[in-house]
LODO-701365 format. One line per field, with one value per residue (C-alpha): residue in three letters; residue number from 1; x, z, y. Coordinates in steps of 0.1 Angstrom, whole numbers. Layout:
N
res	[ALA/...]
n	[NUM/...]
xx	[X/...]
zz	[Z/...]
yy	[Y/...]
! end
This chain:
636
res	[MET/ALA/ASP/TYR/ASN/GLU/ASN/GLN/ILE/GLN/VAL/LEU/GLU/GLY/LEU/GLU/ALA/VAL/ARG/LYS/ARG/PRO/GLY/MET/TYR/ILE/GLY/SER/THR/SER/GLU/ARG/GLY/LEU/HIS/HIS/LEU/VAL/TYR/GLU/ILE/VAL/ASP/ASN/ALA/VAL/ASP/GLU/ALA/LEU/ALA/GLY/TYR/CYS/ASN/GLU/ILE/ASN/VAL/GLU/ILE/LEU/GLU/ASP/ASN/SER/ILE/SER/VAL/LYS/ASP/ASN/GLY/ARG/GLY/ILE/PRO/LEU/GLY/ILE/HIS/PRO/LYS/MET/GLY/ILE/PRO/ALA/ILE/GLU/VAL/VAL/TYR/THR/ILE/LEU/HIS/ALA/GLY/GLY/LYS/PHE/GLY/GLY/GLU/GLY/TYR/LYS/VAL/SER/GLY/GLY/LEU/HIS/GLY/VAL/GLY/ALA/SER/VAL/VAL/ASN/ALA/LEU/SER/GLU/LYS/VAL/THR/VAL/GLU/SER/CYS/ASN/GLY/ASP/GLY/ALA/PHE/GLN/ILE/THR/PHE/GLU/ARG/GLY/LYS/VAL/VAL/GLU/LYS/LEU/HIS/LYS/VAL/ARG/GLU/GLU/THR/LYS/ARG/GLY/THR/LYS/VAL/ILE/PHE/LYS/PRO/ASP/SER/GLU/ILE/PHE/GLU/THR/THR/ILE/TYR/ASN/ALA/GLU/THR/LEU/GLU/THR/ARG/PHE/ARG/GLU/MET/ALA/PHE/LEU/ASN/LYS/GLY/LEU/LYS/ILE/THR/LEU/GLU/ASP/LYS/ARG/GLU/GLU/GLU/PRO/LYS/GLN/LYS/VAL/PHE/HIS/TYR/GLU/GLY/GLY/LEU/ALA/SER/PHE/VAL/GLU/TYR/ILE/ASN/LYS/ASN/LYS/GLU/ALA/VAL/CYS/PRO/ILE/ILE/SER/ILE/GLU/SER/LYS/GLY/ASP/ILE/GLU/VAL/ASP/ILE/ALA/LEU/GLN/TYR/THR/THR/ALA/TYR/SER/GLU/THR/LEU/LEU/SER/PHE/VAL/ASN/ASN/ILE/ASN/THR/ILE/GLU/GLY/GLY/THR/HIS/LEU/ASP/GLY/PHE/LYS/ARG/GLY/LEU/THR/LYS/ALA/PHE/ASN/ASP/TYR/ALA/ARG/LYS/PHE/ASN/ILE/LEU/LYS/ASP/LYS/ASP/SER/ASN/LEU/GLN/GLY/ASP/ASP/ILE/ARG/GLU/GLY/VAL/THR/ALA/ILE/VAL/SER/VAL/ARG/ILE/ARG/GLU/PRO/GLU/PHE/GLU/GLY/GLN/THR/LYS/THR/LYS/LEU/GLY/ASN/SER/GLU/ALA/LEU/GLY/LEU/VAL/ASN/SER/VAL/VAL/ILE/ASP/LYS/LEU/SER/SER/TYR/LEU/GLU/GLU/HIS/PRO/LYS/GLU/ALA/LYS/ALA/VAL/ILE/ASP/LYS/ALA/LEU/SER/ALA/SER/ARG/ALA/ARG/GLU/ALA/ALA/ARG/LYS/ALA/ARG/GLU/LEU/VAL/ARG/ARG/LYS/SER/VAL/LEU/GLU/SER/THR/THR/LEU/PRO/GLY/LYS/LEU/ALA/ASP/CYS/THR/GLU/LYS/ASN/ALA/VAL/ARG/SER/GLU/ILE/TYR/ILE/VAL/GLU/GLY/ASP/SER/ALA/GLY/GLY/SER/ALA/LYS/GLN/GLY/ARG/ASP/ARG/THR/PHE/GLN/ALA/ILE/LEU/PRO/LEU/TRP/GLY/LYS/MET/LEU/ASN/VAL/GLU/LYS/THR/ARG/VAL/ASP/LYS/ILE/TYR/ASP/ASN/ASP/LYS/LEU/ASN/PRO/VAL/ILE/LEU/ALA/ILE/GLY/ALA/GLY/ILE/GLY/ASN/ASP/PHE/ASP/VAL/SER/LYS/ILE/ARG/TYR/GLY/LYS/VAL/ILE/LEU/MET/ALA/ASP/ALA/ASP/VAL/ASP/GLY/SER/HIS/ILE/ARG/THR/LEU/LEU/LEU/THR/PHE/PHE/PHE/ARG/TYR/MET/LYS/PRO/LEU/VAL/GLU/GLU/GLY/HIS/ILE/TYR/ILE/ALA/GLN/PRO/PRO/LEU/PHE/LYS/LEU/SER/LYS/LYS/GLY/MET/GLU/ASP/ILE/TYR/CYS/TYR/ASN/GLU/HIS/ASP/LEU/GLU/THR/LYS/LEU/GLU/GLU/LEU/GLU/ALA/LYS/GLY/ILE/LYS/ARG/GLU/SER/ILE/GLY/MET/GLN/ARG/TYR/LYS/GLY/LEU/GLY/GLU/MET/ASN/SER/GLU/GLN/LEU/TRP/GLU/THR/THR/MET/ASN/PRO/GLU/THR/ARG/THR/LEU/VAL/GLN/VAL/LYS/LEU/GLU/ASP/ALA/ALA/GLU/ALA/ASP/LYS/ILE/PHE/THR/VAL/LEU/MET/GLY/GLU/GLU/VAL/GLU/PRO/ARG/ARG/GLU/PHE/ILE/GLU/GLN/ASN/ALA/LYS/TYR/VAL/LYS/ASN/LEU/ASP/VAL]
n	[1/2/3/4/5/6/7/8/9/10/11/12/13/14/15/16/17/18/19/20/21/22/23/24/25/26/27/28/29/30/31/32/33/34/35/36/37/38/39/40/41/42/43/44/45/46/47/48/49/50/51/52/53/54/55/56/57/58/59/60/61/62/63/64/65/66/67/68/69/70/71/72/73/74/75/76/77/78/79/80/81/82/83/84/85/86/87/88/89/90/91/92/93/94/95/96/97/98/99/100/101/102/103/104/105/106/107/108/109/110/111/112/113/114/115/116/117/118/119/120/121/122/123/124/125/126/127/128/129/130/131/132/133/134/135/136/137/138/139/140/141/142/143/144/145/146/147/148/149/150/151/152/153/154/155/156/157/158/159/160/161/162/163/164/165/166/167/168/169/170/171/172/173/174/175/176/177/178/179/180/181/182/183/184/185/186/187/188/189/190/191/192/193/194/195/196/197/198/199/200/201/202/203/204/205/206/207/208/209/210/211/212/213/214/215/216/217/218/219/220/221/222/223/224/225/226/227/228/229/230/231/232/233/234/235/236/237/238/239/240/241/242/243/244/245/246/247/248/249/250/251/252/253/254/255/256/257/258/259/260/261/262/263/264/265/266/267/268/269/270/271/272/273/274/275/276/277/278/279/280/281/282/283/284/285/286/287/288/289/290/291/292/293/294/295/296/297/298/299/300/301/302/303/304/305/306/307/308/309/310/311/312/313/314/315/316/317/318/319/320/321/322/323/324/325/326/327/328/329/330/331/332/333/334/335/336/337/338/339/340/341/342/343/344/345/346/347/348/349/350/351/352/353/354/355/356/357/358/359/360/361/362/363/364/365/366/367/368/369/370/371/372/373/374/375/376/377/378/379/380/381/382/383/384/385/386/387/388/389/390/391/392/393/394/395/396/397/398/399/400/401/402/403/404/405/406/407/408/409/410/411/412/413/414/415/416/417/418/419/420/421/422/423/424/425/426/427/428/429/430/431/432/433/434/435/436/437/438/439/440/441/442/443/444/445/446/447/448/449/450/451/452/453/454/455/456/457/458/459/460/461/462/463/464/465/466/467/468/469/470/471/472/473/474/475/476/477/478/479/480/481/482/483/484/485/486/487/488/489/490/491/492/493/494/495/496/497/498/499/500/501/502/503/504/505/506/507/508/509/510/511/512/513/514/515/516/517/518/519/520/521/522/523/524/525/526/527/528/529/530/531/532/533/534/535/536/537/538/539/540/541/542/543/544/545/546/547/548/549/550/551/552/553/554/555/556/557/558/559/560/561/562/563/564/565/566/567/568/569/570/571/572/573/574/575/576/577/578/579/580/581/582/583/584/585/586/587/588/589/590/591/592/593/594/595/596/597/598/599/600/601/602/603/604/605/606/607/608/609/610/611/612/613/614/615/616/617/618/619/620/621/622/623/624/625/626/627/628/629/630/631/632/633/634/635/636]
xx	[0/13/22/-3/13/20/42/12/-7/-3/-6/-14/-2/-14/-27/-15/-49/-67/-45/-50/-88/-99/-135/-140/-134/-149/-172/-154/-125/-148/-158/-181/-152/-131/-157/-161/-126/-138/-168/-146/-125/-155/-175/-147/-150/-188/-184/-165/-196/-219/-198/-202/-167/-169/-192/-172/-158/-140/-135/-114/-108/-73/-59/-44/-76/-62/-87/-82/-106/-102/-123/-123/-127/-104/-76/-64/-45/-7/6/24/-1/4/1/16/44/39/20/-18/-22/0/-20/-53/-38/-18/-37/-71/-99/-81/-100/-119/-153/-152/-152/-179/-156/-142/-175/-210/-225/-207/-212/-178/-180/-155/-124/-112/-119/-87/-64/-82/-79/-42/-37/-54/-37/-4/2/-15/-5/-23/-20/-34/-37/-42/-39/-1/9/4/19/22/28/31/24/28/7/1/37/51/76/78/74/52/68/58/54/43/29/-9/-34/-65/-76/-86/-75/-65/-61/-48/-48/-42/-60/-37/-40/-27/-58/-87/-102/-104/-90/-111/-136/-172/-181/-218/-216/-198/-223/-252/-236/-225/-259/-275/-249/-256/-294/-288/-266/-284/-261/-231/-214/-198/-180/-169/-145/-135/-101/-96/-110/-97/-124/-128/-164/-175/-207/-218/-242/-255/-291/-302/-336/-320/-345/-373/-350/-345/-382/-387/-359/-376/-411/-400/-422/-450/-483/-484/-514/-500/-470/-438/-441/-410/-406/-376/-367/-334/-322/-302/-316/-320/-349/-352/-381/-396/-426/-450/-480/-484/-510/-487/-499/-466/-447/-411/-395/-358/-342/-308/-289/-259/-259/-258/-285/-304/-318/-334/-350/-351/-366/-365/-385/-409/-415/-422/-447/-466/-466/-479/-507/-518/-517/-540/-564/-567/-574/-600/-617/-616/-632/-657/-642/-641/-674/-677/-686/-656/-624/-592/-572/-543/-507/-504/-534/-521/-486/-500/-483/-461/-424/-407/-371/-365/-331/-319/-286/-278/-247/-244/-263/-267/-269/-281/-253/-221/-237/-252/-285/-309/-311/-317/-319/-352/-353/-354/-388/-407/-390/-396/-432/-440/-423/-443/-476/-470/-457/-479/-511/-504/-498/-530/-552/-536/-541/-575/-577/-544/-554/-587/-570/-546/-573/-595/-566/-561/-598/-596/-565/-584/-612/-587/-569/-601/-607/-572/-578/-609/-591/-562/-585/-603/-569/-562/-596/-592/-558/-572/-600/-574/-556/-523/-510/-488/-498/-507/-480/-452/-428/-413/-380/-374/-350/-369/-341/-343/-306/-300/-330/-339/-368/-368/-396/-398/-415/-438/-451/-426/-395/-411/-415/-378/-367/-388/-372/-336/-335/-320/-352/-334/-329/-344/-381/-397/-427/-438/-456/-476/-497/-497/-481/-497/-480/-482/-469/-504/-523/-535/-527/-562/-559/-527/-543/-568/-542/-537/-501/-488/-508/-487/-455/-468/-479/-446/-423/-446/-437/-467/-465/-464/-462/-470/-440/-416/-383/-375/-404/-392/-392/-362/-329/-325/-354/-342/-360/-355/-370/-361/-334/-358/-380/-409/-385/-370/-405/-415/-384/-390/-426/-415/-387/-412/-434/-405/-393/-427/-442/-413/-385/-364/-360/-341/-324/-309/-298/-323/-332/-312/-315/-305/-283/-293/-269/-277/-256/-245/-214/-213/-191/-188/-162/-163/-181/-209/-198/-223/-219/-238/-234/-220/-185/-184/-193/-165/-140/-149/-147/-113/-101/-113/-96/-64/-67/-71/-109/-124/-154/-174/-171/-187/-225/-240/-275/-290/-315/-347/-361/-356/-381/-356/-333/-339/-338/-301/-290/-311/-295/-260/-261/-286/-293/-262/-245/-211/-216/-244/-241/-265/-267/-276/-300/-286/-302/-274/-296/-333/-341/-327/-344/-377/-372/-364/-393/-416/-402/-403/-436/-456/-484/-463/-451/-428/-403/-401/-394/-366/-351/-351/-335/-308/-300/-305/-267/-262/-286/-270/-284/-316/-340/-362]
zz	[0/-9/20/30/54/60/29/7/20/-6/1/-30/-24/-42/-77/-79/-66/-94/-121/-104/-100/-125/-125/-89/-100/-135/-137/-164/-188/-218/-241/-213/-189/-216/-220/-183/-182/-203/-181/-150/-164/-180/-147/-130/-155/-150/-113/-120/-140/-110/-88/-112/-126/-160/-190/-218/-221/-252/-257/-286/-297/-311/-340/-317/-296/-269/-253/-247/-222/-218/-196/-187/-149/-121/-129/-105/-75/-79/-44/-22/-2/35/45/15/7/-31/-55/-50/-87/-82/-51/-72/-99/-78/-45/-43/-23/-27/-40/-32/-28/8/31/12/7/-28/-42/-27/-50/-70/-90/-82/-44/-39/-51/-73/-108/-118/-100/-115/-150/-144/-131/-162/-188/-207/-204/-189/-194/-172/-178/-153/-158/-126/-141/-135/-163/-177/-156/-168/-152/-170/-158/-172/-158/-126/-119/-124/-153/-157/-126/-124/-144/-161/-199/-209/-197/-196/-180/-187/-163/-169/-171/-200/-196/-224/-216/-236/-222/-214/-240/-213/-193/-218/-242/-268/-268/-297/-288/-301/-308/-307/-271/-260/-278/-259/-226/-234/-248/-215/-195/-216/-210/-173/-170/-186/-206/-204/-238/-245/-278/-291/-320/-336/-352/-364/-398/-427/-421/-383/-371/-345/-324/-301/-272/-257/-245/-229/-222/-199/-189/-210/-240/-228/-227/-261/-275/-262/-272/-307/-325/-300/-300/-270/-248/-230/-232/-213/-176/-157/-119/-101/-65/-49/-14/4/-22/-57/-76/-114/-131/-166/-177/-206/-214/-247/-263/-256/-233/-215/-191/-194/-161/-159/-126/-117/-86/-91/-128/-120/-137/-109/-130/-100/-89/-52/-27/-52/-78/-51/-40/-76/-81/-49/-56/-91/-79/-51/-73/-100/-75/-55/-86/-99/-65/-62/-95/-92/-120/-95/-76/-39/-48/-72/-60/-64/-96/-90/-97/-127/-143/-138/-152/-184/-213/-192/-200/-169/-160/-123/-113/-78/-66/-30/-9/7/-14/1/-26/-20/-32/-49/-83/-74/-90/-62/-39/-2/13/32/32/-6/-7/14/-3/-39/-30/-15/-44/-70/-52/-47/-82/-102/-84/-93/-129/-132/-118/-143/-172/-168/-204/-201/-167/-180/-210/-187/-162/-190/-202/-167/-163/-196/-183/-151/-171/-191/-160/-146/-179/-177/-141/-153/-182/-160/-136/-165/-177/-142/-139/-174/-164/-133/-153/-177/-146/-157/-156/-187/-223/-242/-270/-244/-243/-208/-195/-164/-148/-124/-114/-135/-134/-153/-177/-209/-232/-269/-283/-319/-349/-366/-358/-383/-367/-333/-341/-351/-320/-297/-313/-313/-278/-246/-227/-193/-195/-228/-231/-265/-271/-307/-319/-351/-369/-366/-334/-315/-316/-280/-288/-301/-275/-239/-213/-212/-249/-241/-217/-243/-270/-280/-292/-261/-235/-239/-235/-203/-188/-198/-183/-152/-136/-146/-167/-163/-127/-115/-132/-107/-122/-93/-104/-139/-148/-172/-169/-206/-229/-265/-295/-325/-358/-395/-408/-431/-430/-413/-387/-380/-376/-351/-331/-330/-319/-291/-280/-279/-256/-233/-231/-224/-201/-188/-187/-160/-183/-207/-180/-163/-195/-197/-234/-262/-299/-315/-346/-370/-400/-434/-454/-454/-473/-481/-501/-501/-476/-458/-426/-432/-426/-414/-421/-402/-426/-460/-445/-427/-460/-479/-451/-451/-488/-489/-462/-482/-514/-494/-487/-524/-525/-555/-549/-577/-561/-529/-525/-510/-495/-484/-456/-461/-428/-396/-409/-436/-409/-394/-356/-356/-377/-356/-324/-337/-352/-330/-298/-286/-260/-272/-308/-310/-312/-290/-290/-256/-257/-236/-225/-225/-227/-217/-233/-267/-266/-258/-287/-311/-302/-307/-341/-352/-337/-331/-351/-370/-404/-414/-385/-395/-431/-420/-397/-426/-450/-425/-415/-448/-454/-422/-433/-437/-451/-463/-477/-503]
yy	[0/35/57/84/108/145/146/140/170/198/235/255/291/322/317/280/270/287/270/236/239/266/253/264/300/303/273/254/254/252/280/292/296/313/340/343/358/387/393/395/423/441/438/457/485/484/487/520/530/521/542/571/574/557/560/542/507/495/458/444/408/410/390/363/360/382/405/442/460/498/521/558/552/563/538/511/526/525/534/509/488/494/457/439/463/461/483/481/472/442/432/433/410/385/380/363/381/415/445/477/460/448/478/498/528/520/509/513/486/460/428/414/410/382/401/372/385/402/377/347/361/367/331/316/338/332/370/400/436/462/499/523/561/581/616/618/595/560/531/495/461/427/392/357/329/350/360/395/396/433/455/486/514/546/543/578/611/610/634/613/586/550/513/491/454/431/393/361/330/301/273/249/256/261/236/264/299/312/338/339/376/369/355/386/408/393/400/436/444/433/453/485/481/477/508/537/558/535/530/496/491/456/454/421/426/390/397/418/444/447/446/470/469/498/492/524/529/561/545/518/491/506/501/465/458/474/451/420/430/442/416/414/434/458/461/492/515/506/515/526/524/539/545/557/550/523/499/513/499/501/483/484/464/462/440/423/400/370/342/337/360/371/381/389/400/415/425/448/438/401/381/363/335/319/352/358/383/413/393/380/416/427/399/407/444/438/415/439/470/456/439/471/491/466/467/505/510/481/460/432/429/420/384/380/364/384/379/355/365/341/358/393/383/368/386/408/415/429/436/440/455/464/477/468/475/440/415/380/353/318/294/301/307/341/332/339/370/363/398/399/437/437/419/445/475/464/454/488/507/487/492/529/538/514/524/560/550/530/558/582/558/541/529/510/497/483/467/448/438/425/404/391/383/363/345/337/321/301/290/277/258/245/233/214/200/189/172/155/142/129/112/97/84/68/52/38/24/41/77/71/75/44/49/52/23/29/17/-4/21/43/67/98/104/71/71/89/93/97/117/104/118/93/58/41/56/50/13/10/30/7/-24/-10/7/-6/-10/-9/29/42/50/58/81/84/115/119/144/182/196/225/259/270/305/312/292/295/268/254/243/224/200/192/185/149/156/174/156/124/145/161/127/110/136/136/169/191/223/261/273/238/224/207/197/174/151/145/108/110/129/132/143/136/150/127/139/136/158/177/208/189/175/209/223/196/202/239/234/211/234/263/242/233/269/283/256/235/261/245/215/238/259/228/211/182/187/171/168/135/137/109/104/119/94/58/47/10/-14/-52/-63/-29/-20/6/42/68/105/132/162/172/180/147/129/146/139/102/99/115/91/61/75/77/40/33/29/48/70/54/20/32/29/61/63/96/91/110/101/80/54/44/29/-5/-9/-20/10/34/20/21/56/76/58/39/61/48/60/85/123/144/181/196/225/253/286/311/342/341/375/365/331/348/371/343/321/351/357/320/310/342/358/384/372/401/396/359/368/392/365/339/364/373/337/319/318/297/269/235/202/218/192/206]
! end
């Protein structure tokens, strides 16, 4: 047995810990973690904006995928740190949990509260150069993999203030070091919306003609709501609610004719995707303000029940942003606010400001309340439909749809369900599957577009009802992700136009009515092959796209096998594959390709689903025209 004693206990000092376990600090070393480095540095510049000292941030993706971030803030302090005995700028970039965000003097509110951003970026970069201008000149310090290689020195005279950071991510750490400009655009657009008047410029210098995008919104959150609702029909103008004080509250909301709600919440610019006390306060205030108005003006009679929150929020798009000195987040992921004082404050601000707005705008108030009353009637119809479904299930002595071929594994973590287009493919999938952990649910016929439908119609729908029953966790506000029966929900449809349409309809349904399934990464799309190459004496080769086909043909030619001697079959649909082929190519965990559906940006996803599946035709035409060049493997 190997010795295990005091000599095996490692102590990782300084930034070694970050390089050893980067995932603890930036989530992962994938493309997501790579982009997180940029957010850390830009967030520091945004904190300067929050403090009132910065209004411009310029980000550049340089030719070698280095990143440059420049702001016109105060500049990082340059004096010798009294405790550490080295320049403050060096402390910020080499020591974890060091920064101006702890005592409350450097920054009143801040998104980066742990003081690890700059030092973590330094630890995970091949090279970092930091230039700080404090009004008395420009001073520079250079690091490599977290260590100082060029001490702080003056590089030129400069009267302006600000900070410029250039860093190159370490290829020894990251799976890829190539940046996606669109990913950065999404984040910077959101930051510019949240910080009224802040101008963020992104320039991609990797192409012959550098592309530049400018994000600058004087309307702030109102502009954010306008952006999301661009292709929706408004029921009322955008309503803005603001309040200053120990907790700053900034809210913008607008009602549309849509049947779903879109709520986004932020604390100190951090997207609190799980909500928290500030969002709870908003919901309560919204419900009370509308019910009080409806009672006061006799829209709701004495005998009528109050409108429920779900009814009042139907069709609303709302952004709730608070700035708080000492935010308390539940968990390490900063996705849910826990400060109890935020609930009461946001609640009272919303009641006060919204009540005044409704009394001053009776026409808009009535339009929203009429919509809520209609939603209430639909909810009651949905309740009856839901109970009918339950009773019907009991009468049939099973709570599972008849076409479902279930698996024997009952642990959701180890089981998966294939939702398959068509009875023919469903039959092959049932025969080819591993029944211990794979369930099959065939769907057929025309799928319901939930973007144009209220929830009561969904329970009645013979296409979606089996999906709801099979997944087993309810829908809408009753959906409980902890009750799902399968850890992977895999959409398997033909690689043609009809298959794409069915996938989009199902994804719309999951996004609108089972959103945690998407948010927590339970939805996958199967990738069946498009081609089969065969030749006597050779094992069949499957190709998943045109590029894959060409690569395989070139490899065979290199082995002396001529193209014309190879038989090539193009699959028009899943039904053309027998059960063994379907298993080997699309269902066998050892050989299949699955694409996980991820929700990187809820606002952008909301906008896209509205464009693709909503009532308006013109935005859909524009989307198709703009994105036609990216289409691959189109079957016409």
